[in-house]
N, C-alpha and C positions, 0 to 999 in steps of 0.2 A: 424407595422413592427416587425419582430421577427428574432433573429439570435443567433448564438453561436460564442463567441469570444475566441480565443486561443493565447497563447504566443508562440514565435518562437521555443523554445526548445521542445515543445510538440505538434507541429502542426499536425503531422501525426495522433496521437491518437484523437486529437480534431476534425479533419476532419472526422474521422471514426464515431465519436459520432454524429456530425452534419448530416452526411448521414443517420444514423439510425433514427434520429429525423425528417428527411425530412425538415430541415431548412438550410438557408445559413450559411456558415462558413466565418467569417471575422477575419483577423489577427489583433492582438493588435500591434499598432505601438510602437516601443520601441527604444529609443536612450539613450545611457549612456555617460555622459560627462566625461572628463578626471579626474575630481575630485571625481568621483564615484556616483554622483547624476544621477537620471533617469528621462527621459521625456517619458510619456505615452500618446498615442493618440488613441482615439476610433473614427473611421470614417466609416460610419455614425453610431450614437448610435441608438439602437432599444428600442421600448417601453416595450418589454418583452424579456429577454436575459438570456443566460447561459454563465457564465464566467468559462473557463476551465484552471486550472493550478495545476500541482502536486507540492507539497511544500517540495521536497527534497532540500538540501542546501538552507534553507529557508530564511535567514536573508534579503538579497536583494529582493528575490521574494515576500516576504510579503509586503514590502513597495510598490513595483510595482503593486501588486494585489489590495491594498487599493486605489492607484491612479487610476487604471482602473475602479474600482467600483464607485469611485467618478465621474469620467468622464462620465460614463454611467448614473448615477443619474442626473448630471448637464444637460445631453442631453435629459432628459425626460423619462428615464427608470423607469417604475412603478413596475416591477416584476423582481427580479434579483436572480438567482440561482448560487451558486458556486459549481462546480464539482472539488473537489480536491482529486484525487484518492489516493495520499499519503498525509497524514496530519501530519505536524511536531509538535513538542513540546507537545506531548500527554503524554510522560512517566513521566514527573515531575508533579504529581497530588497532591503533598503535600510538605511541607517544612520539609525535613528530618534532616536538621541541621539549627541552628539559622542563620537568615539573608538570607536564600535562597528564591528566588522568586518562586511562584507556576506558572510555565510557561503555563500549560494547561489552567488555569483560565484566565491568561492575554491574551493569543492568542484567546481563545474562545470568550471573550468579544469584542476584536478588530474586529474579523470577524463578529460576530453577529450584530455589529453596522453598518456593511457595506452592508449586503446582506439579503435576505428574507428567504433563506433556504440553507442547505449544504448537499451535497451527497459525501460520501467518501467510501473507501474500506478497510476493516480490520484495523481499527485504533489501535494503540498500547496502549490500555487502560489496566490498572491494577486494581486499586481499584475503579475506576469510574463505576457506575452502567450501564451506557449506553451513547451513543453519544449525546442523547438529553440533558443530564446534562452539556455538555461542552458548549453549545451555548444557553445562556438564551434568552428567548423570541422569538425564531425562530424555524422553523421545521428543523430537521436533521435526516438523515438516513445513517446507515453504512451497506454496502453490504458485504456479506460473499462470498468470491471467492471459498471456498472449493468445493461446488457442481459442479462448472464449471471446476475446476481442475480435479475432479473425472471423469466427462464426457470426458474430454480431454484424460485421461489415460485409459479409459475403453476399447479402441480398441487395446491396446498394450499388446502383448503376454508376454513380459518380466515382466510385472507387476502382472500377475495373481496369483503368489504365494508369492508376496512381503509382507514384514512386514513394516508397517508405524510407524515411530518413531517420536514422539513429544519431543522436547528438555526439557520440564519441565511440571509441573502440569497444568499451565495456558494454555498450548497448547493442552491438552487432548481433550476437547470438539471439538475443530477444527479438530484435527487428526481423531477423530471418525466420524465427519461429512463427511470427505473425504473417510475414509475406509469403512464405512457401505455400501454404494451403490455398492462398488466393492467387498464386501465380504472378506476384508483383515483384518488380525490381527493388533492390535495396541499395541505398547509398549511406555510407558511414561518414559523418562529418568529423572534422578535427576541432576539438574544443580546447581553448586556452582560458583558464580561469585565473584572473588576476585579483579577485576579491569576491565576496559574497554577491555583490551586485555589479560586477565588471567581468563580462564573459565575451570572448570573441569566438566566432564559429566560421570555419572555412570549409567549403565543399570541394571535393576532389575534381580534377579536370575530367571531362567526359561524363558528367552526371546526367546530361540529357534531360533537363527539366523543362525546357522551353515548350510552352503550350500544354503541359500535362498537369494534372492535379497532384498535389503532394500531401502525404500524411506524415506528420511528425509524431514520433513515438518516444515516450519517456516514462520512467517508473514514477518519478515524483516531480510535481510542479509546486514550488513554494514562492520564491521571488519572481519566477517567470523569466529570468534573464536568459537562460539557455534556450527556451522555446522562442523567445522574441528574437534572439540573434539568429537562430535557425530559420525562422520565418522570413526575416529580412534577407538573408543569404539566398533562400529559395526564390523569393520574389525578384531579387536582382538577377538570378539565373533564368528568369522568364517563366516561372511556374504560373499556371493559369489560375490556380486556386490552392489555398493552404488551409488544411485542417490539422487538428492535433488530437491525440488520444493519450491520456496518462492514467496510470493505475491509481495513484494517490494524489488527490487535489487538495493542497494545503493553502492555496492562495486566497486572497480576499478581493473585494470589489475593485480596488484601485489597480491591483495587478491585472485583473481581468480586462480593465480598460486599456492598459498598456499592451496587452497581448493582442487585443483587437486592433489597436493602432499600428502594431507591427505587421499586420496583414493576416492574422489567423481569423478566418471567417467563422469557424466553429471549433470549440474545444470540449471534449467529452471525457468522462472519467468513470471508474467503477464506484460502487457504493461503499468502498472500504472506509471512507470518511464522508459523513453527510455533507453534501455540497450541491449548489444549483446545477452544476454540470453533470451530475450523476446520470449514467446511461446504461450501465451494466450491473446487474445484481450478481453478487458472488455467492449467494447462499447455496446454490447447487454444487459449486466447486468445493466449498468448505464442508458440506455434508458428506460428499464423496471422500474427501481427505480424512475426515473423522472416522468414517467406516473402515478405511484402509489401515489406519494407525491404531485402531482399538479405542478411539476417543469418544465414540458414540456412547452416551449414557446407557447403562444396562441395569 
């Protein structure tokens, strides 16, 4: 038996991936007790399985994910792949101050002990060389959504003379991967973060934004401060229109209003996390990655 198992909050995306793989979708049974504990049920377990869950708002989700993996193993699952389009706790890859836990290492080991391989999308890695280093002893692959976003934008006339702005140096390779097939210019901003909600963005001299549309590109939008600062800088430099595309949309309604007030006329995202801004389905990319890594159930 082979199947894909998905949690309630991401059932739509999980079903789309199951359809791409040509295997049954089975919902993970989930009950939360009044004291906050969770009961997870897998019925019936499969011998080869994909477990799908995006790990935004991760604390409770991680425990339930580990319980689901254990239930699959107890039921006889011999080959288990985790598809986590958004992967939490990746930014803390070192102890920057005495006494801090290195969350990337802790979560990587927890997950590696529960599954055989991991597939994720544009993880928020800084100093870590690659996703394989996060998960000791198992296979792992990180999908780059930039080419798919470029293809999505290729038919839009409004983007043909756009300037793509990455918010910092780390974003430049990703911005170039999107801009290159579209023949668009790339500008890399200089970001100074003074706190979770205090971000300054400066654009380099000679950005040539006057009268041109601008596309802001980022991997994650949570507080929205980086995107808002980029939008204000672009508008101050004379941009005719500002749009944004992010892979992982973590923000709520209030942040959305602030982004609009900063001058972003449209913000779109992938369906890595269910969100009103979802514009790009990742199922095709993830199915291809599973086929390449041997993670397609068999």
